N, C-alpha and C positions, 0 to 999 in steps of 0.2 A: 187404532192408535190415535191419541189426541194430538192436536197441533203442537202442544207444549212438549209431549214426549218425543215427537218427531224431531223438534229442534234440539232436544237434549242429546239424542242419538247422533245427530249430525255434528253437533259441537264436540261431543266426546270423540267421534271418528276423526275429526279435523285435528284435535290436539294430539291424538295418538299417532297420526302420521306427520304432523308438522314438527313436533319436538325432536324426534330422531333425525328428520331431515335437517333441522337446524344444526344439530351437533355434527352431522356429517359434513356440512358446509364448512364449519369452523375447522374440523380436522383436515379437510382438503386444503383450506387456505393456509394452515400452518405447514402442511407438507410442502405446498408450493413455495412458501417463503423459505423453507429450509433448503430446497433444491436451488433456489435462486442465490441464496447467500453462500451455499457450498460452491457453486460455480463462480461467483464473484470473488470468493476467497482464493480459489485455485488460480484464477486470472491474475489476482493481485500479486500472489507469490511468483508466478511466471513472469510477470512484467518486472518485479523486483530483481529476479534472477538475470533478466536480460539487461537491466541497468547496471548490474554488478559486473558485467563483462568488462575486461580491460585487456589491452594489447601489451601488458607488462605484468610482472609478478607483483602481487599486492604487498605494499609495505606492511610490516607487522606493527601491532599496537605498541604504544610507548608507556603502558601502565606499569606500576611497580611490580605487579605479579608476573607480567610478561618479561620485564628486565631480569627478575630474579630467576625465572626458569631458564632464560638464555645464559645467564652467568653460570649456572650449575652445569649446563650442557655445552658451554662454549658459545661465544657470541657469534651466531651466524645469521643474525636477523637481516631482513630485507628492508633497507632504509628507503626513503623517498629518493634520495640522490642516486642510489643504486638502481632503482626502478627506472629512473629517467635515463640512465646510462644504457640499460638493457633495451629500453624502448627505442632510443635513437639508433642504437646499434642494429636493430632489426629492420631498419630502412634499406631498400635496395640501393646499391651504389649509384650515385648520380641522380637519385630521385629527388624531387622537390619536397623537402622536409615540411615546408609550411602547408603544402596541399595535402600531404598524408595526415598531418595533425588535424587539419580542418575536416578531413573526411571522417576520421575517427571521432571527432567531437560531434559531428552530425549524428552519428550513430547513437551516441549517448543522449543527444537532445531529443531524438525521436523516441527513445526508450523512456526518457523522463516524462515526455508528453503523454505517452500511452499509460504510464503508471499513474499520473495525475488524473487522467480521465477515468480510469478504473476505480481509483480511490474516491473520486467524486460520486460515482455511481454507488459505491459501497456506503458512502456517507448518507445518501438519500434512500438506501435500501431498508428492508424490514428488520435487519438485525445486525447493525454495525457493532464491532467488538473492539475492545482496547488492544487485543492482540494484533488486529489489523493496523492499528496506530504504531505498534511497536515495529512491524515490518516496514512501514513507511519511514519511520525515524531512523532506522538502520540504513535505508536506502539513501536518505538525505545525507547522513554522515559519510557514506561511501561516495556520493556524488561530490561532496565538498573535497574529499581527498583526491578524487579524480581530477577535479578542477585544478588543484594545486600541482598535480604532476604535469598536466598540460601546460600550465603557465611556466613551470620550471623548465620544461622542454623548449618552450619558446625562447626563453632567455638564453638557453644553451646554443640555439641556432641564430642568436642575434636578430630575432624578429623585430620589426619596427613597431611603433605604437599602433598603427592602424591594424596590423595583423593581431596584435595582443588584444585590442579592443573587440575585434571581430570574433575572438574566442571567448574572452572573458565575460563580455556583457550578456550574450545569450545563456551562458552557464550560470551566471549570477541570477538571471531571471528565472531559469529552471529551478534553481535551489529555492528561491523565494516563493514560487508557485507551489512546489511540493510542501513547503513549510506551512503555507496558508491552508492547503487541502488537509494536511495532517491536523492542524487546529480544528478545522470544521468536522473532520472525522472523529476526533476525540470528544468534541462537544456533542455530536450525534450519539456516540457510544455511551456517554455518561447519561444523557437523557433517556436512552433506551434501558439502560441499567436501572435508573431510578424509577422508570415506568414498570419495570418488571418487579421491583420491590414492592411497588404500590398495588400491583395487579391482584394478588390473592385476597387482600383485605377488601379491595373494591368488588371483587367477584363475590365474596362473602356477603357484603352488604346488598348486592343486587339479588343474590339467591334468597336472603332472608326477607327481601321485600316482596318476593313473588308469592 
């Protein structure tokens, strides 16, 4: 066999093995990315559920549809004022109300920090989605309402300005951080979405050039 023929056989053998191997690597990477984002998405929802915890019944929405349904069934809605009453009534007799509120706030702050960290990872992940942003936005709205209940409770116990600031300032910071992370996550999701739309045409161009 001539040197040229040997080179041809070697090249053909290389291509025969290299091309399938390349596609296998791509499929493995895609599968790995899917697993990563599935785990991140589950963690995001779990962290959002932890942040949604509250030591009082959740006040109902004040939308027109919500008011209409309550009017038809009788107005038994849970207002913020009623939630504060139930919350304060749950304290042990003689307990330091300020310390109890501070402890509950710390739980929310820890949960908010964990959610922000997971959302930041999702933002830099292989497949951020706008549905992830929706989860985060719902958590932000919930934390704002939680903040309002805590501050109303502090007013009920006649807390001084120092106690109020010690509660309000870190909660404000947590809301701002989650809002910033939500913006970053939305931007990443939109970029990924645009990239996916451009993907097939770009792939076709590369295939045609081969």
